[in-house]
N, C-alpha and C positions, 0 to 999 in steps of 0.2 A: 286793777281788779284781780283778785286771787281765785284759785281753784277752778279756773276754766279748763275745759277739756281741749288740750292742744292737738292740732292736726299737723303732723310732721311729714315732710317729704324726705325720704332717704334715698341716697344715690351712691351705690357702690361702684368701684371699678369692675368692669365685666370679666372677672376671673374668679374661679372657684374659691381661692384663698382669700379673696376680698368679699365676695358675696356672703359666704357662710358666717363670719363673725358679725357682719352688719345685720344679718337676719336674727342672730342671737340677741343683739342689742334691741332690734325691733320687737322681738317677743317679750323682752324684759320691759320695754316701754308700754306695750299693750297691757301687760300685767299691772302697770301703774296707772292705767286708765287713759292712755293716749290713743289717738287715731293715727294710723300709719298708712301712708301711700309710698309703696316701695317700687322704685323705678329701675328696671333692668333694660339693657339694650334689647331690641326686638329679637336679635339672633339668640340671645340666652333666655328669653322670656319663657318659651315652651319647655326648655330644658329644666328650668328652675321650679316652675309652678306646678305643684301636684294638685292643688285646689285653689280656687280663686281668692278665698279669704280664710283667715283663721279667727274665729270668734272667741272672745275672752272678756268677761266682765263688761259686756255691752260694747266693747271697742273691737276694731278689726284691723287686719293688714290687708290693704287692697293692692294687688300687684298690677302695675301698668308698664308700658314699654315705650321707648323712643328709638329712633334709628341711630346707628353708630356711624353712618355715612359711607359704609362699605357695601359693595354689591354681593350678591350670592356667590359670585365666582372668586371673591377674595379670601385669602387664607388668614383667618383671625388669630391663628397661633403666631403670626408674624407681629410681634408686639410693636415694632417700629411703625408699620403701616397703620395699625389700630390706633396708636397714640396720635399720629398725625391727623388721622381722619376724625377722631373724637374732638380734638382741639379746634378743628376747622368747622365742624358741623353741629356738635351737640349743644353748645351754649344757647344758640338761637332756638333749637328744638326744645330745650328745657324751658326756656322762657315761654314759648308757645304752649307747652303742656300746662304750665302753671296758670296761664290765662284761661285755658279751656276748663281746668278744674274749678277756678273761681267763678266762671260763668255758668257751669253746669251743676253746681252743688251749693248747699248752704254753708259748707265748711270752707274757711279760708286757711291757707297754709300759714302757720305761725312760726315755723322754723324749718330750714333746710339742714339736714344732717348729712354731710357728704364725706365720702372717702377722701383723704388727703391727696390720693392719686387722681381725684377729680376736683382739685382745689379751685379750678376756674369757676365752679358753681357758686363760690362766694361772691364773685363779681355779679353774677345773675341775682343773687340774694340781695345785695346792696342796691342794685338798680331797681328791684321790685319792692324795696323796703320790707324785706323779710329777714328776721334774725337768722344767724348761721352758727353751726357747730361743725367741727371736723373730727374725723376719726382716723387715726394712723393704725394700719393693720399689722405692722412689723414691730420690732423692738424699739425701745426708747432711744437707744444709741444709734439705730439706723435713721430715726427721725432727726436726731441732732446732726448727723452727718449730712443727710440730704438737704436739710434746711440751711446749711452753712457753706454751700458751695462757693459763694463769693469770697468768703474768708479763706477757704482752701486754695483758691486760685491766687489770692493776694499773698499767701504765705508760701507759695511755691510747691504745694503738695500735689496739685493737679494742674493740667493745662486748661486752656479755654474750651477744649473738647471734652473735658471731664476725666481725662486719663492720667494716672499717676506719672509724675515726671521721673521719679526714682523709686526704688524699693527702700523704704526707710520708715522709721517711727515718727509720729507727730502727735501734737497735743490737739485734741478735737475741739475743746472749748477752753477759753482762758480760765485758769484756776482749777481745772480738773486734775486730780493727782495722777491718774493713769494715762500712759501714752498708748496710742493705737498704731497698728501696723497698716501700711497702705493696702494690704490684702483685704482690709475691711471695706474698701470702696466697692460697693455691691454692683454698680452698673458696669464696672470694668470686667466683671465675671461673665458678661454676655459675649460669647465667642465671635459672633458676627459683628464686625465693626460698624457696618451701616446701621444695623438694628440698634447697636449699643449707643451710637450717636443720637439717633432719633428718640430713644427712650430717655437718655440723659437730658436732651433739650426739653422734652415734654415735662419731666419732673422739675426742671429749673423754672419753667413757666408756672406750673402748679404752685410751687413754693412762694411765688410772688404774691399770691392772694391769701396766704394763711392768716395774716394779721387783720383781715377783714372779718374774721369769725370771732365769736365771743368765747368759744370753748375749743380746747384741743384735748381729745380723749385718746387713750391708748390701752391696748390689751397687754398689760404688764402689771407688776406690783412694785412697791417700794423696796421690798427685800431683794427682788431680782436685780434691780438696776438703781441702787441708791445714789451713786455718783451722778449719773446722767440726769435723773429726776430732780436732784437738788440744784443742778445748774440750769435746768429748764423747768422752772416751777409752774409755768402755765400748762404744761403737759400733765394731765391728770390720769393716773392709772385706774382702770375700772376692771382689771382682770383678776383672776383668770376667767375669761368668758366661756362658760361651760353650760350646756343645756342639761346634761345628765345629772349634774349636781344641784339643779334648781328644780324643786318639785313642781313649781308652777308652770314650767315650760318643758319639762322632761319628755312629755308625750309628743312634742313637736320636733324631735331630733332629725326627722327626715326632710323637713322643709328646707329648701335652698340647695339641695344636692343636684348636681348636673347629671349624675348617673343613678340608676336604680340600685338601692342597697340590697345586697343578698343577705337576708336575715337568717338564712340557714346556718351561717357560721356561728351564731350564738348557741344554738342547740349542740353544734359540734364541739364548741368550747366547753360546754357543760360536761362533756364526756372525758375531758382531758384532766390529768392531775394538776394540782395547784403549782404555779411557778414552773411550768414545763414548756409552754408554747412560745416559739419565735413568731412575733408578728412582723411581717415584712410588707411595708407600704411606702411608696415613693411619691405620694401626692398626685396632683392633677396634670403635671407637665413633664416629669422626668421620662426620658426615653433612653433605652440601652440599645447598642448595636447587637448583632447576633452573637458575637464572641463573648461579650460581657454577660448577656442573658444566659448563655450556655454555662459560663463559669458559676453564676449564681445558682442555677438549677442544680449543678453537680454538687455545689457546696451544701445546699439544703438536704440533698440526699445523704451526703457523708456525715453530717452532724448527728444523724440517727436520733433526731429529736422531732416532736410534732411541730408543725409550722402552719401558720395561716398567712397566705400570700395573696396580696391584692394585685391582680394583673388587669389593667383597664381594658375596656373593649376597644379603645382607639390606639392600643399599643402596637403600632404598625411597622416598626423598624425591623421586626424579626417574625418568623413564623412561630409564635408562642405555642401553638398546639403541638408542634413537633417535639417540644421539650416538656411542657407541662403534663402532657398525657402520660409520660413515662413515670411521673412521680405522684400521680393521683392515687389515693388509697386511704387506708385508715389513719396513716401517720400524718399525711398532709392534706390541707384543704386550700383550694384555689378559688377565689371569687373575683368578679369583675369590679366590685366596689363594696366597701364594708361600712357599717355604722361605727366609725372609728372611736368615738367617745365611749360607746358601750363596750367595744372590744377592749380598749385600754383599761377600763375599770373592772374587767373580768379577772377573777383570781387565778385563772389558768395561765395568764400571760406572764412570761418570764423576762422578755426584753423586746425592744422596739427597734427593728432595723429600718432606719428612717432617712429621708432626704433632708430633714432638719428645717423644713419650712416653719415659720414662726407659729402658726396655728398648731401644727403637729408637735412642736417643741413644748408649747404651753400645755397641750393635752397630755403628753407623756409625763411631763414634770408633775402635773396636778394629780396624776394617778400613781406616782411613785415607781414608774417603770424605767429601768436602766436603758440606755441608748447604745446602739451601734450606728455610728454616724456615716452617712454616705451622701454628702451634698452634691447637688447637680449644677446650680447656678445662683447668681445674685447673692442675697443676704444669707443663704444657707451655709456658706463657708464660715462666716462669722459666728452663726448660731452653733455650728459644730465646735468651733474653738471655745465658745462659752460653755457648752455642755461638758466638754472633755477637760479643759484646763482650768476654768473658773469654778464651776460647780462640782467637777470631778464625779459625774454620774454617768459617764459613758466612755466609749473608746472609738477611735477612728480606724479606717482601713488604709493600708499603704499599697499604692499601685506599683506595677513593675515599670521597666524602662519604656514600655509602649503605652503606658497609661491604663493598663488593664489590671483590675483587682482579681487576683487568681483565687481559685476555689480553696486552695490550701490556706491562704491568708484569711479568707472569710471564716473557715472552720476554726482556725486557731483563735481568732478574736472572739468568736462565739463562746468557745470553751473558756477562754481567759475571763470574759465578762461574767459568765454564769458561775464561775468558781470564786468570784471576788465578793465576799460578804460585805466588805467596806463600801463598795459601790452601791449595793442593795440598801445598806443602812443609810447612806447619804441621800439616796433617792427618796426614801420614806420620810426623812427629815424635811427635804425640800417640799414634798407633798403637803406635809402638815403646815408649813409656813404659808404656802400658796392658798390653801383652802381656808385658812384663818381670815384671809382678806375678804372672802365672800360670805363670812358668817354675818349675822344680823348687825353686829357692831364693828365689823371689819373695816379696814381703811378703804378698800375699793368699794364696798357697799355704801359707805358714808359719802364717798365722792359721787357715786351714781345718784344717791338721794339728793345731793346738792344740785346736780344737773336737772333732775326731775322737778325739784322745787322751782328752779329758775324757769323751766318750760311752762309751768302752771301759773306763773306770776305775770 
């Protein structure tokens, strides 16, 4: 039977960089006439939900929650503890939630769309005879790496704990022309070895269930990662996932945020000259110690350029007020959280000083903004290499012998980037290619339409 209104249960990994793109997909599916039940952990539920539902074309997103298994006293920024607890407790809780939904409403869930970092949900889907689809929030090459750990062990690239045996280059997939450096192995970038092992084990478990799903979706494009996508044909790119470039969902840009967006930065940007502002934002997890924070503060002062700096409310490793109060004024604007897509699309933005998370990478590239790359952990180091060496639309920073990036280095790279017209030109060309994918007949749009058609059949 065709043209039914599907009811989908969507399950993101409980982290900002995972929730946001999945809500973007949810909004796009609502626009296509789907009903969405969006499941957050109870801890994140109140942080994410600004309103209980978003109505659109008679459909809605209904936000619900389940426990992650941790107590109020537990530190959920400890990814190792969170992964262990989720795997132990959440599958049975998800099953119970689905039973309750089926008993209490006329809608039966027709498909579970889960984050691949919640891949165990596909076993629940199979058990309950529900179709399944998975969404990978990182780059395609990171998916290929993570889903092929048995091969990496067999080929002597990593040991059974997931750690690189040597620093060398290796071939990620048979037949792929390019070799990868062992620095690409994202879980090895977690400095705490106990957390690293728990996170690695968790993802190995999740990857065991991916073949139970009918679809693998990814926030990328064929132009960005042609080699990887040609060797993993089941992974379908539906990116760039952007709300501000989609008229149907542009008004819903704030849904899914863990922090309140300070919209005053938009009117401040309106007062700045075109291509003048440094946008400085390091995502939801990056933390600097006091010395590094001080160096960055001094560098922003010395550039003598207007800047918009996102300093999160939970930025607790230093007394931010002692520094940021000194540089507030007409030239600089500091906010706790920003509407990033709107900011990056503003004509005043000259460059993006970024941690290079994949969402931020996609958003910056899609707006033609050059990068100054400052990765913090996991896949961000590979994304930096990709931005600087493959696309050539950004520069990285060099640290000193103590691992500190000095203010002089920051100022020098800012000046170098903003005086390089070739980088700006390449950035605009990448933007054009990416946005063509989400035009009406673009490849990513066509992939998404195929997925929606399957959901309705």
